[in-house]
NUDREN-932590 format. One line per 10 residues: number of its first residue (from 1); their letters; for each residue z negated, x negated, y negated of C-alpha. Coordinates in steps of 0.1 Angstrom, whole numbers, always signed. Each point is the difference from the previous one (the first is absolute). Layout:
BEGIN
NUM> a> Z:X:Y ~ ...
***
This chain:
BEGIN
1> merarsgrpa> -968:-688:-1043 ~ -35:+13:+2 ~ -5:+27:+26 ~ -33:+16:-10 ~ -24:+5:-28 ~ -36:+12:+3 ~ -10:+11:+34 ~ +26:-22:+18 ~ -8:-7:+37 ~ -25:-29:+5
11> ppdwlvrnle> +10:-28:+23 ~ -12:+6:+35 ~ -33:-15:+12 ~ +16:-25:+23 ~ +20:-14:-30 ~ -32:-5:-20 ~ -15:-18:+30 ~ +31:-23:+2 ~ -2:-8:-37 ~ -36:-12:+3
21> ahpapmnraa> -5:-37:+4 ~ -2:-12:+36 ~ -7:-37:-2 ~ +15:-20:+29 ~ -24:-22:+20 ~ -4:-35:-13 ~ +26:-25:+12 ~ -22:-30:+7 ~ +30:-22:+9 ~ +17:+8:-33
31> marasvalsl> -33:-8:-18 ~ -2:-34:+17 ~ +36:-8:-8 ~ -4:+9:-36 ~ -31:-22:-3 ~ +17:-30:+15 ~ +34:+5:-16 ~ -13:+2:-35 ~ -28:-26:+1 ~ +18:-27:+20
41> plavgiaagh> +27:-8:-26 ~ -26:-2:-27 ~ -21:-24:+21 ~ +31:-22:+7 ~ +8:+0:-37 ~ -35:-10:-10 ~ -1:-27:+26 ~ +33:-14:-12 ~ -11:+0:-36 ~ +23:+28:-10
51> paygavaalg> -20:+33:+0 ~ +26:+17:-21 ~ +26:-5:+28 ~ -24:+14:+24 ~ -6:+31:-22 ~ +38:+7:-2 ~ +3:-3:+38 ~ -30:+24:+3 ~ +19:+25:-22 ~ +29:-2:+24
61> alngvigdta> -25:+6:+29 ~ -14:+30:-19 ~ +35:+16:-1 ~ +3:-6:+37 ~ -34:+16:+7 ~ +9:+31:-20 ~ +33:+3:+19 ~ -14:-5:+35 ~ -2:+37:+9 ~ +24:+4:+30
71> dayrlrvlni> -12:+4:+36 ~ +29:-17:+18 ~ +3:-38:-3 ~ +38:+1:-6 ~ -6:+24:-29 ~ -27:-23:-14 ~ +26:-28:-3 ~ +21:+23:-22 ~ -29:+15:-19 ~ -14:-35:-9
81> avpqvagagg> +30:-23:-1 ~ +27:+20:-18 ~ -22:+10:-30 ~ -11:-37:-3 ~ +36:-10:-5 ~ +4:+26:-28 ~ -33:-11:-15 ~ +11:-37:-1 ~ +32:+11:-18 ~ -21:+20:-25
91> vvvgslvyds> -23:-28:-9 ~ +30:-23:-6 ~ +15:+25:-24 ~ -33:+6:-18 ~ -7:-37:-4 ~ +33:-6:-16 ~ -8:+24:-28 ~ -37:-8:-3 ~ -13:+5:-36 ~ +35:+8:-13
101> gwvtvatlta> -7:+31:-20 ~ +26:+26:+0 ~ +21:-19:+26 ~ -30:+5:+23 ~ +0:+38:-8 ~ +37:+3:+7 ~ -2:-20:+32 ~ -30:+19:+15 ~ +16:+33:-10 ~ +31:-9:+20
111> valmsgmist> -21:-12:+30 ~ -20:+33:-2 ~ +32:+20:+2 ~ +12:-19:+30 ~ -35:+1:+16 ~ -2:+38:-4 ~ +34:+6:+15 ~ -8:-23:+29 ~ -32:+18:+7 ~ +18:+33:+8
121> igtvasssgl> +17:-15:+31 ~ -29:-1:+24 ~ -35:-14:+7 ~ +9:-37:+3 ~ +23:+3:-30 ~ -28:+17:-20 ~ -24:-28:+7 ~ +28:-25:-9 ~ +7:+17:-33 ~ -37:+0:-8
131> llllnaviga> -4:-37:+7 ~ +32:-8:-19 ~ -13:+16:-32 ~ -36:-10:+6 ~ +8:-37:+3 ~ +25:+1:-28 ~ -28:+14:-23 ~ -24:-27:+12 ~ +26:-27:-5 ~ +8:+12:-35
141> glplpgdwwt> -37:+4:-10 ~ -19:-28:+16 ~ +6:-37:-4 ~ +5:-10:+36 ~ -5:-36:+11 ~ +28:-25:+9 ~ +38:+3:-3 ~ +19:+32:+1 ~ +3:-1:+38 ~ -37:-8:+7
151> apvllslggl> -13:+35:-5 ~ +25:+18:+23 ~ -5:-26:+27 ~ -38:+3:-2 ~ +1:+38:+0 ~ +23:+0:+30 ~ -23:-24:+19 ~ -29:+23:-7 ~ +19:+30:+14 ~ +12:-21:+29
161> gvlvlallaw> -36:-7:+9 ~ -8:+37:+2 ~ +31:+5:+22 ~ -11:-28:+24 ~ -35:+13:+3 ~ +13:+36:+6 ~ +23:-12:+28 ~ -25:-22:+19 ~ -7:+27:+25 ~ +36:+11:+5
171> plraglaera> +4:-18:+34 ~ -30:+19:+13 ~ +6:+34:-16 ~ +38:+2:+0 ~ +11:+36:+4 ~ -35:+15:-3 ~ +6:+17:-33 ~ +32:+16:+12 ~ -16:+13:+32 ~ -30:+13:-20
181> svaaayrsva> +23:+18:-24 ~ +19:+18:+28 ~ -33:+9:+17 ~ -13:+14:-33 ~ +31:+22:-2 ~ -8:+14:+34 ~ -37:+6:-9 ~ +11:+19:-32 ~ +22:+22:+22 ~ -29:+6:+23
191> ellahgtdpd> -21:+12:-30 ~ +29:+22:-11 ~ +1:+16:+35 ~ -37:+5:+0 ~ +0:+18:-33 ~ +35:+16:+4 ~ -13:+36:-3 ~ -24:-5:-30 ~ +20:+6:-32 ~ -27:-17:-21
201> rygaartevt> +1:-33:+20 ~ +36:+1:+11 ~ +13:-12:-34 ~ -23:-30:-1 ~ +9:-9:+36 ~ +37:+4:-7 ~ -3:-23:-30 ~ -18:-27:+20 ~ +28:+2:+27 ~ +26:-6:-28
211> halnhaydll> -19:-30:-14 ~ -6:-15:+34 ~ +37:+3:+11 ~ +12:-13:-34 ~ -23:-30:+3 ~ +10:-8:+36 ~ +37:+4:-7 ~ -3:-22:-31 ~ -17:-28:+21 ~ +24:+2:+29
221> larrarhhar> +32:+4:-18 ~ -8:-26:-27 ~ -6:-24:+28 ~ +32:+11:+18 ~ +20:-6:-32 ~ -7:-37:+3 ~ +10:-2:+37 ~ +35:-11:+7 ~ -4:+9:+37 ~ -18:+29:+16
231> sreltrlvtq> -36:-7:+10 ~ -13:+17:+32 ~ -36:+3:-14 ~ +13:+15:-32 ~ +23:+23:+19 ~ -28:+13:+21 ~ -21:+8:-31 ~ +28:+17:-18 ~ +8:+21:+31 ~ -37:+10:+4
241> lnainpvaea> -1:+10:-37 ~ +32:+20:+4 ~ -15:+17:+30 ~ -30:+15:-19 ~ +24:+17:-25 ~ +8:+29:+24 ~ -37:+6:+5 ~ -5:+2:-37 ~ +30:+23:-4 ~ -15:+24:+25
251> aptlllasra> -33:+2:-19 ~ +11:+26:-26 ~ +6:+25:+28 ~ -37:-1:+7 ~ -8:+12:-35 ~ +24:+29:+3 ~ -12:+9:+35 ~ -37:-2:-10 ~ -9:-11:+35 ~ -20:-32:+2
261> lppevpdavr> +9:-26:+26 ~ -25:-10:+26 ~ -19:-32:-10 ~ +16:-19:+29 ~ +33:-1:-20 ~ -12:-20:-31 ~ -22:-21:+23 ~ +31:-10:+20 ~ +17:-11:-32 ~ -30:-21:-9
271> lladdieagr> +1:-17:+34 ~ +37:-8:-6 ~ -11:-15:-34 ~ -25:-22:+18 ~ +26:-12:+25 ~ +24:-9:-29 ~ -26:-19:-20 ~ -10:-20:+31 ~ +36:-6:+11 ~ -5:+17:+34
281> teprrpalpa> +29:+14:+19 ~ -18:+17:+29 ~ +17:+33:+10 ~ -21:+28:-13 ~ +10:+36:+5 ~ -24:+21:-21 ~ -19:+26:+21 ~ +5:+30:-22 ~ -7:+37:+7 ~ +30:+22:+5
291> pttdagrave> +13:+12:-34 ~ -1:+37:-6 ~ +20:+3:-32 ~ +34:-12:-13 ~ -18:-23:-24 ~ -21:-15:+27 ~ +31:-6:+22 ~ +17:-17:-29 ~ -29:-23:-6 ~ -4:-8:+38
301> halqhaaevv> +37:-8:+4 ~ -1:-24:-30 ~ -32:-16:+11 ~ +12:-7:+36 ~ +30:-17:-15 ~ -22:-21:-23 ~ -22:-10:+30 ~ +30:-12:+19 ~ +12:-21:-29 ~ -34:-16:-5
311> adpdvdpwgl> -2:-9:+36 ~ +36:-15:+1 ~ -5:-38:+2 ~ +37:-9:-5 ~ +20:+17:-28 ~ +36:-10:-6 ~ +0:-15:-36 ~ +37:+9:-3 ~ -4:+36:+10 ~ -22:+12:-28
321> dyrtsgptrl> +12:+20:-30 ~ -15:-19:-30 ~ +17:+22:-26 ~ -34:+15:-11 ~ -3:-28:-25 ~ +34:-2:-16 ~ +18:-33:-5 ~ -6:-25:+27 ~ +1:-32:-21 ~ -25:-10:-26
331> rvrtaravre> +27:-15:-21 ~ +18:+34:-1 ~ -32:+19:-8 ~ -8:-25:-28 ~ +35:+2:-16 ~ -1:+38:+1 ~ -35:+1:-16 ~ +10:-24:-28 ~ +32:+20:-7 ~ -19:+33:-1
341> aslsagswry> -27:-14:-22 ~ +26:-14:-25 ~ +17:+35:-2 ~ -31:+22:+2 ~ -11:+18:-31 ~ -36:-1:+13 ~ +2:-38:+3 ~ +12:-4:-35 ~ -26:+24:-13 ~ -28:-19:+15
351> glrlalcial> +14:-33:-10 ~ +4:+12:-36 ~ -36:+13:+0 ~ -14:-33:+11 ~ +22:-20:-24 ~ -11:+22:-29 ~ -37:-6:+8 ~ +5:-37:+5 ~ +19:-3:-33 ~ -28:+19:-19
361> aqgfvslvpv> -26:-23:+16 ~ +18:-32:-8 ~ +11:+12:-34 ~ -36:+8:-9 ~ -10:-36:+11 ~ +28:-14:-22 ~ -12:+19:-30 ~ -37:-2:+4 ~ -18:-33:+8 ~ -18:+8:+33
371> prsywialtv> -16:-29:+21 ~ +15:-3:+35 ~ +19:+32:-6 ~ +18:-1:+34 ~ -27:+24:+13 ~ +15:+30:-18 ~ +34:-4:+17 ~ -18:-7:+33 ~ -19:+33:-3 ~ +33:+19:-7
381> tfvlkpdygs> +16:-17:+31 ~ -28:+10:+23 ~ -5:+36:-13 ~ +36:+12:-4 ~ +8:+2:+37 ~ +8:+37:+8 ~ +7:-9:+36 ~ -36:-13:+3 ~ -15:+33:-13 ~ -5:+21:-31
391> vfsravlrat> +6:-20:-32 ~ -26:+19:-19 ~ -26:-4:+27 ~ +8:-37:+4 ~ -5:-5:-38 ~ -34:+16:+2 ~ -10:-18:+31 ~ +13:-33:-14 ~ -22:+4:-31 ~ -32:+8:+20
401> gtvaglllaa> +8:-26:+26 ~ +5:-27:-26 ~ -34:+8:-16 ~ -17:-5:+34 ~ +20:-31:+7 ~ -9:-15:-34 ~ -37:+5:+6 ~ +3:-20:+32 ~ +22:-26:-17 ~ -25:-3:-28
411> avlagvphgw> -28:-9:+25 ~ +23:-25:+18 ~ +14:-17:-32 ~ -34:-2:-16 ~ -20:-12:+30 ~ +23:-22:+20 ~ +7:-36:-12 ~ +35:-13:+1 ~ +11:-21:+30 ~ -8:+3:+37
421> wdvpvlagla> -22:+31:-6 ~ +31:+19:-8 ~ +12:-3:+36 ~ -28:+19:+18 ~ -1:+26:-28 ~ +38:+6:+3 ~ -4:+2:+38 ~ -26:+27:-5 ~ +20:+19:-26 ~ +31:-1:+22
431> vlipalsprg> -17:+19:+28 ~ -4:+30:-23 ~ +38:+5:-4 ~ +8:+11:+35 ~ -34:+16:+3 ~ +3:+23:-30 ~ +38:+5:-4 ~ +2:+27:+27 ~ -25:+21:-19 ~ +23:+5:-30
441> ygyqtaaitp> +17:-16:-29 ~ -31:-1:-22 ~ -19:-19:+27 ~ +29:-24:+4 ~ +1:-7:-38 ~ -37:-7:+0 ~ +5:-25:+28 ~ +31:-18:-14 ~ -12:-3:-36 ~ -27:-26:+5
451> villlsdvln> +22:-20:+23 ~ +28:-2:-26 ~ -25:-8:-28 ~ -16:-28:+20 ~ +34:-16:+8 ~ +10:+5:-37 ~ -32:-18:-10 ~ +8:-29:+22 ~ +34:-3:-17 ~ -12:+5:-36
461> rdgtdlllpr> -38:-4:-2 ~ -4:+30:-21 ~ -33:+11:+16 ~ -16:+33:-11 ~ +17:+0:-34 ~ +29:+20:+12 ~ -18:+27:+20 ~ -1:+25:-29 ~ +37:-7:-10 ~ +9:+5:+37
471> lldsllgcai> -16:+34:-1 ~ +18:+10:-32 ~ +33:-13:+14 ~ -4:+21:+31 ~ -8:+31:-20 ~ +30:-6:-23 ~ +23:-5:+30 ~ -13:+32:+16 ~ +6:+18:-33 ~ +36:-13:-2
481> vvvagyllwp> +7:+12:+35 ~ -15:+35:-6 ~ +19:+5:-32 ~ +33:-18:+6 ~ +2:+1:+38 ~ -14:+35:+6 ~ -2:+24:-30 ~ +34:-9:-13 ~ +17:+9:+33 ~ -11:+36:+5
491> eswgtrvghr> +29:+7:+24 ~ -9:-27:+24 ~ -22:+22:+22 ~ +27:+27:+4 ~ +26:-26:+7 ~ -21:-19:+25 ~ -13:+31:+19 ~ +19:+31:-10 ~ +34:-14:+8 ~ -12:-15:+33
501> laqavtdtaa> -15:+33:+10 ~ +33:+18:-8 ~ +19:-26:+20 ~ -24:+5:+30 ~ +8:+37:-2 ~ +37:-7:+1 ~ -5:-23:+30 ~ -20:+28:+17 ~ +30:+23:-4 ~ +22:-26:+17
511> yvdaafgagv> -26:-3:+27 ~ +0:+38:+7 ~ +38:-2:+3 ~ -2:-30:+24 ~ -28:+16:+21 ~ +22:+29:+11 ~ +35:-13:-6 ~ +24:-5:+29 ~ +8:-36:+11 ~ -29:-17:-18
521> dpsdrtrmrr> -13:-31:+18 ~ -38:+6:+8 ~ -7:-36:-12 ~ +16:+9:-33 ~ -24:+29:-4 ~ -30:-22:+9 ~ +10:-26:-26 ~ +6:+28:-26 ~ -35:+14:+7 ~ -16:-34:-2
531> rlyrdlstvr> +17:-7:-34 ~ -12:+33:-13 ~ -36:-6:+10 ~ +2:-34:-15 ~ +14:+13:-33 ~ -26:+28:-1 ~ -27:-26:+6 ~ +13:-19:-30 ~ -1:+31:-21 ~ -35:+8:+12
541> tefqraltep> -11:-35:-10 ~ +15:+4:-35 ~ -19:+33:-3 ~ -33:-15:+10 ~ +5:-27:-27 ~ +10:+27:-26 ~ -31:+21:+8 ~ -21:-28:-15 ~ +18:+0:-33 ~ -10:+20:-31
551> pptgrraaaw> +18:+32:-11 ~ +27:+10:+0 ~ +10:-23:+30 ~ -32:+7:+20 ~ +3:+37:-6 ~ +37:+1:+10 ~ -8:-19:+32 ~ -27:+25:+10 ~ +24:+29:-8 ~ +28:-15:+21
561> wplviaveri> -21:-10:+29 ~ +3:+33:+20 ~ +38:-3:-2 ~ -2:-35:+17 ~ -21:+16:+28 ~ +25:+28:+3 ~ +30:-24:+4 ~ -19:-19:+28 ~ -7:+33:+17 ~ +38:+9:-1
571> vdattaarvs> +8:-33:+17 ~ -27:+7:+26 ~ +12:+36:+6 ~ +36:-12:+4 ~ -10:-27:+25 ~ -20:+26:+20 ~ +30:+24:+0 ~ +22:-28:+12 ~ -24:-8:+28 ~ -1:+37:+10
581> vhhgapspsa> +38:+1:+2 ~ -1:-31:+21 ~ -24:+18:+24 ~ +20:+32:+4 ~ -4:+21:-31 ~ +32:+16:-14 ~ +17:-22:-26 ~ +4:+16:-35 ~ +34:+10:-12 ~ +19:-22:-24
591> aetrqvsrql> -4:+27:-27 ~ -38:-1:+3 ~ +0:-37:-2 ~ +23:-1:-30 ~ -22:+26:-18 ~ -32:-21:+4 ~ +17:-32:-11 ~ +16:+17:-30 ~ -34:+13:-11 ~ -14:-36:+3
601> relaehlrep> +29:-14:-21 ~ -6:+27:-26 ~ -36:-11:-1 ~ +9:-36:-5 ~ +23:+8:-29 ~ -27:+21:-15 ~ -24:-29:+2 ~ +24:-23:-18 ~ +3:+24:-30 ~ -19:-7:-31
611> egtttlprhp> -29:+23:-10 ~ +11:+36:-3 ~ -4:+35:+12 ~ +28:+2:+25 ~ -7:+17:+34 ~ +14:-7:+34 ~ +25:+26:+13 ~ -11:+25:+26 ~ +16:+2:+34 ~ +3:+29:+24
621> tspansvldp> -26:+1:+29 ~ +12:-16:+31 ~ -3:+14:+35 ~ -34:-5:+16 ~ -10:-14:+34 ~ +20:-32:-6 ~ -11:-35:+7 ~ +5:-6:-38 ~ -26:+26:-10 ~ -28:-26:-6
631> vrhevaaars> +25:-22:-20 ~ +10:+29:-22 ~ -36:+9:-6 ~ -8:-36:-12 ~ +32:-1:-22 ~ -10:+33:-16 ~ -35:-14:-7 ~ +15:-31:-16 ~ +24:+20:-22 ~ -29:+22:-12
641> lagpr> -20:-31:-10 ~ +30:-14:-19 ~ +8:+28:-23 ~ -1:+14:-25 ~ -13:-28:-21
***
């Protein structure tokens, strides 16, 4: 469904800036945890006379360090502990079929199918699926020490060590991440208000608001899902987060009015953010200049309400509408996710892609004598993760990162004698993982490779002899992924992005109906708008990944990008029209509303069609001077971008 050929619109400048790397500041606490968590098990193993046991436990700690990416402590428990359970099961299955030829191939293929389907459920499930397959490959390819239960116990102990270190500061910093996420949402809205009349900067600010709200809701509602009773602290934070939504809803009216707000308005929002982060409940009524426009009055009304909510020290935990998140129990959400994954065509598609690549990797190993050949399947496991980024880009970065990591590993394996010297060297290498991982996948690969090779050397004493085979195995694994996991599935991009965009357009039509329909609960409209922005954020992320892929995927992503922007502008214009009606503008007629929503549904059906030359039907011109005029303008722009193809 390519939308343009030569001369297609280039992505806007702010998108290019967003796609550039912005490395996060170094997390010194994470670096210290990684150093201690990986080196301590090895030191204990050497002291006990069983360095191989220590190496296996350090591998478990490595898995925990990679998964320790959450801000909130409660989420860290899930992100580290749950994948460790899956990894322990994987290594048991792999050990049972160690060096068993085609039985190993069949078993790992089945595990890969299950891993791929699990990975589509969510973030924690994706990490669990990764460790399930990763440890199954290690168990099937490496002779692990001890009985069948020894390796899973040691791996779990290593991961438990990371979890304990990560939770040491919990009593002193409990709730800090949640408060910081809500404060960040307020600050993003402040930036949106500050740049609300600048079309070039509004898009980037709107995207940041969506990301900040998504992150905050994910933290708070994931924590709430594990609460059997209502928590007053949690209720206050959710209430404060809900209160900033009307301010964000009023922001699109600024873009239409082209009248900038006085700087006191975004400054007031920033002061509220400071109060939330510090946990203050002092009454603060923002001293704002009198608004002179309908847009200014809408913002001021919403901001005064937010200030009252932030200053309220006692919120009734039973009086809050939690429905923004969906099901209230984690068990219900998990059961629904598992059912959807088992019935989803996309879940089966990804599982089959991963299973095919693992089958080819293990089949090659069974036919061709390759020393320590588990590395080929490991490479496939790490690279073929579409939810972690572009598969093609990850294959390229994996190859380059492996080369850099092998150079460092060569110096370590050649210059460091076996024994106690391995402990400080491992401690130093472990620091690089959290330091380099935020910079990108290639950097992460370069940091992890020498750690895995050092621990593998402790287990097998292969030294530098396998450095060149490891490079060849990595290149072969990347080639398998590019051919069998990417080139053989040409429809994957259209399925992943095109259908999601079409569904977002359909949901936008429903939002237009709800925005001006009689008897619609305002909270339902707010939830619908939030879901729309979240879905469009997901589509935007997929596009950003696709832009880095080679033709035709990258070319299609660039051609479709203006349509993604157009759909976001339709949602903004609809929200602005709804706010205008709320503040006294005449409501549009039912016929006007139906015409706009019908045009959007026609656009959605057009996007779902295969490549062709069909055109969208024309509609008669609607009466002017309606609150829906900006919405109709944006819909017409979107339809012009969509066809003919």
